[in-house]
N, C-alpha and C positions, 0 to 999 in steps of 0.2 A: 571147429567153428561153432558147434552147438554149445560148447562150454562157456562161450561168452555170456550166455544168459545166466550162468551160475556164478559169475564174478560178483564179489561183494560190492555194494555201492560205496562210493566215496562220501563220507559224512563229516561234517563239521558242526559240533554241538556248541552253540553260543550261550543258550539259556536252557537249563540252569547252569551257572558257573560262578565260582567264587570271584569276587572283586571285579566283576565286569563293569567297565565304565558306562554309566548311563545317567540321563537327566530328563526332567520334564520341563515343558515351557508352555506359556499361555499369556494372554493379555492381562492387564491389571483391571480389577473391578472398580466401582465408584468409591470404595473405601480405601483404595490404594494398595490392595492386597492381590496377589496373583490368583487367577481363577483355576488354579490347579495345585494339588498338594499330594504328598505321598500318604497312602494309608498303610503301606508296608514297604519301606525302602529296600530291605534285603530281599523281600519276596516279589519285587517288581510289581507292586500294586499301587495304582494312583487313581485319583478322582478329579474330573473336571466339573466345575460348577459355573456354567456360562450365564452371565447376567443378562437380563432382558432390558437393555438400555437403548435399543434401536440401532446399535452399531454391529458391524460384522466382527466376529471374534474367532480365533483359532485356539486349539489346545492339542498338545501331542507329547510324544515320548521318543527318545533317541537312544540307541545303543551304539557306542563307538566300535569300529572294526579296524584291525590292523594298525592301531595307534591313533585313529581318529584325526581330528583337525590338527594340522601341522605335520602330517605324514602323507605318504602317497598311497595309503590304504592297503587293501588286500586283494589279490586276484581271484575273482569268483567265476572266471570265464568257463572253467571246467565243471561248474555246478549247473544243474538243470532245474531243480525245484527247491522250494523252501517249505519245510514243515513247520506249522505254527499252531500252538495250543494257546488260545486267548479266550479269557472269560470277559464278556462285556455285558453291562447292564445300563440301558439308557434308551433314548428315543430316536437316536440317529438311524437312518435307513441304509447308510453306506459308510464304511470306514476306508480310510486311505492308507495304503502300505507303500513305503518308498525306500529307495536305495540312492544314497548320494555318491556319485562317482567323480573323483578328482581327475581333471583332464589336463595332463601335462602340456605346458605351453599356452594354456588358455585360463585355467582356474588359478586363483590366488590360494596358495597352500595354507595361508593363515585365515582365510575367509571361507567358511563352509558354504555360504550362500552361493558362491561362484561355482561350486561343484555341481555337476549335472544332476538334475532332479528327475530320476526315473521313478514313475509311480503307477499304481493300479488301484482302482476303486472296486471294492468288493461289497455286494449286497449283504445286509446284516444276517440274513437267514443262512449264509454260508459260514459265518464267523464263529458262532458258538458250538462248533463241532471241529473235528480234526481237519484243519484247513491246509490244503496243499496248493501253493502258488507256483506256477511255472514262470521262469524268468522271461519266457517269450511273451507273457502277458503284459509286461511292463513297457511303458512308452515314456518318451521325454515330455514333461509338462510344457504346454504351450506358453504359459506365463514365464517359464524360465528362459526359453528361447527368445521371447520378445524382450524381457527385461534386460538380459545380458547380451542381446544382439548376437546370438551364437551363429556362427557360419554353418553352412549345410553339413559339413563333415561332422559337426557335433549335434546334429538334430536326431540321430539314431541312438538307441540305448547301447551303453557299454558297461561292462562290469569287471574291468581289469584293474581298477584302482578304487575299489569301494571303501569309503571311510565311515559310513554310518548306515544303520537300518533304523527306520522309524515307523511309527503308527500315529495317526491323528484322526480327529473327527473330520467330517466333510466341511467344506468352507462355503458360506459362513456356518459356524457351529450352531446346532440347534440349542435353544435355551433350555437350561435345566442341568441336572446332574448326569454325568456319564462315568460309570465305574469300569475300570480295566484291571486285569491281572494277567500278565504274560507268564505262562507256565513253561513254555518250550519254544525255542527258536533253533532250527537245525537246517543247514544247507546240505543238499543231497545231489551227487553228481556221479561222474564216471572217472575211474582211475585211468582208464585207457579208452579212447574212442573205438568204435566198431571197426573203422577203417584201419587204424593202427594195429588193432588186435589181429585182424586177418592178415595184414602184411607181416606181422611178427610170426604168425604160424607158418607162412610160406617160407620166410627166411630161415626159421628154425629147422624145418624139415629138410630144406635144401642143404643147409649146413651139416645137419646130422648125417644125411645120406652120403654126401660128398667127402666129409672129413672125419666124422666121429663114429657114426654107426649106432647100432642099437645099444651096445655096452656103454658108450659115452653118454647116451641119452639117459639111461637108467642112473648112471652116476650123477649126472647133472640134476636130475629130479630129486635125488636124495640130498644133494648139497643145498638145493633151494629150500627143501623142507626143513633141514636143520637150521638154515639161516633165518627162515621165518620164525622158528621156535626161539632162536636166540634173540631176534628183534622183539618178539612178544615179551620175553623175560626182561629185556632192557626197558621196554615201555612200561611194564608193571613196576619195575624198580624206580624209574623216573617219576611215575605217578605217585608212588608212596613217598618219595623224597619231597616232591612238590607239596604234598598234603602236610607233611611234618614241618616243612619250612613255613607254610602259611599259618599253621597252628602256633608255632612259637613267635611268629611275627605278631599275630593278634594278641597273644599273651603279653608281649613286651609293651603293648600300647594300652593295656587295661589295668586299672587300679584293682588289686585283688580284694580289698576290703569292701569297696562300694559297688564294684562292677562298672564304674564310669571310665571314660577315657582318662588316661593319665596325661602328664605334660607332653610326652612324646607323641601320644596318640592325637591330642588336640593340634599339635603343631603340624602333623601330617594332614589332618583334616583341613586345616586352614590353607596349607600349600596347595591342596588339590582343588578346593572350591572357591578360594579367594586369592588367586595369584596376584603378583605385584601390579599387573596391568588390568586388573578387574575393576569395573566401575559399578559394582553391585552394592545396593543399599544393605547395610548390616548394622545391627546393634549388639552391644556387649554389656554383660552384667558380671561384676565380680562380687562374690559373697564371702563374708568372713564371719565365723561364729564368735560372738562376743565372749570375752573372758574364758576362752576354752581351756587355758592352762589351769584355771581354778577348778573347772569341771574335772579335768584329769586328776588333779591333786586330791579332790574330795571323793571321786568315784573310782579312781584307779584307771589304768589304761584300758582294761576290758570294758568298764563303764563308758569311758570316752569313746571307744569304738562303737558301742551300741548307740550313743548319741549321734555319731557321724552317719551311721546307717539310717537312723530315723530322719535326720535332716536331709539326707540324700533322697529318701522316699518322698518327703514333702516338696522338695525342689522339683523333682521329676513330675509330680502330680500337677504342677502349674506350668509345664512346658508343652510345646506342640510337637507333632511328629517331625517337623522340619527343623526344630531347634536341636542344638548339640550341648550337652552338659559334660563338664570334665572336673576332676579333682586336681587342682593345680598344685596342691601340696599342703600337708597338715590339715588345718581347718578351713582352707580357702578353696572356693569353687569358682569356675568360670563358665558362663553361659554365652553361647553365640546364637544370635537370633537373626537368621537370614531374612532379607526383604521386610524388615520391621522398622518403622519410623520411630523417632525419639519419644513421642507421646505414648505410643503403644508399649515400647520397652520399659518406660518409667512405670506405666500402670501395672505391667507384669511384675516388676521388681517390688512395687508397693504391696501388691496382693501377697507375694511370697513372704515379705517381711511380716505382714499382719498374721498370716497363716501360722508361721513358726512361733511368733510371739504368744499365740494362744494355744499352741499345740500341747498335748499331754504326752508323757513318756511312761509307758506301762510299768517298766521296771523301777522308775524313780518318780513316784507321784508328786513329790514336793519340788521337783526340778522345774525351773523356769528358764528357757533358752531364748535368746534374741540373736538377731544377726544385723550386721551393717552391710550396706550395699552401695557400690558405685555403678553408674550406668552412663553409657555414651553411645553415640550413633555416628557412622561414617557413610557418606554417599559414594565412597570409593576414591575420593580425591586425596586421601592420606593413607599411608601404609598401615597395615594391620598392627604392626608393633607400636606405632605411634598412638593409635587408638587405645591400645592396651595400657600404655603409660598414662594417658589422660584419665582413663577409667580407674586405674589403680590409685592415682592422686585423689580422685573424688572419693574413693573408699576410705583413704586415710583421713580425709576431711570429715567423713561421717563418723569415724571413730573418735576424732578429736572433738567433735561437737556433742559427744555424749553417748554415741552408739545407738543401736536400734532405730536406724533411720536410713533413708535413701537420698544420696546426693547425685545430682546430674553433672556430668563432666563438661568442662568447656573445651570443645573440640575445634 
């Protein structure tokens, strides 16, 4: 019975973890740009910049669990606490932590907002240290019960179909900047409840005395130890295999010369963040280095590679953290600019064109490189591949009109 206290805790580490599905959200500011942006996408660091316009605004972050929206989530009923390591810099006095629980027969599986909103508000003086939240601290938000007219049986917290964990500022969000970095998110619970453990001990000893005896007990203990070692070896092998699989998957999506996403990598990025039913505003820029064949012929392929690397550096210097740059093939690059209107995308493209037109190349002082660009914007009403064709057509118009220019696509 005392051995129960020595049992290892049941733990599920969510962060840090490779390829964990996550996103940030916020209202738009007066410039039409979101009030939140990534400062380190892979490192789960983001910043909210809430505008002082007299309106109430929110800003937050989500991690999908068990498949997220569109799934029935993951069962966290056997977990008791959540270990959180969060760095926060800002003026908010309380942060909100929440778990969205899909309610079978009530929630719409494709609408996260209908999933039960279990939340807890934590004073800021507890946040910037190792924070341990008990699931018993969470309660169902009154606004969710009221808005969705939830019946009484759904007014108590449940964690058997959790689809997301989130963090956001208190509402309305305090004006100014709020910096976040999520270093660790871990759920901790019991493999076996105390009651089940005691019952198991009773059954075991009764069975041993009546049927097996002391020799069988020793044999069973040995078998359990060997099985545990075997499972540990299998777990280690599976972990190494998963790491190797992830490594080669990432390599297959990256252009080895420039370090940018290649065509396959960009395609997966688009499928993930801009699905067919997405109504998200997005701009695209296609860049082509003018007369690159002549550059290759005069400088050789090694010289051409140096020019490609230098152009890549210049393009990346004029992109934001939220933008995605890929080498589409040869001397052609594609930029995806999420939540960027047409005028903003055109301005970025024109600055990029001017920058490269005046850039110097240390290895080739006499070399003058220019680029042609096509740019277009979609509000989500046309498929992504159609936007690509329109922008590609604009690029060829730029080349036909003498190169070293930006042409806006007719979308």
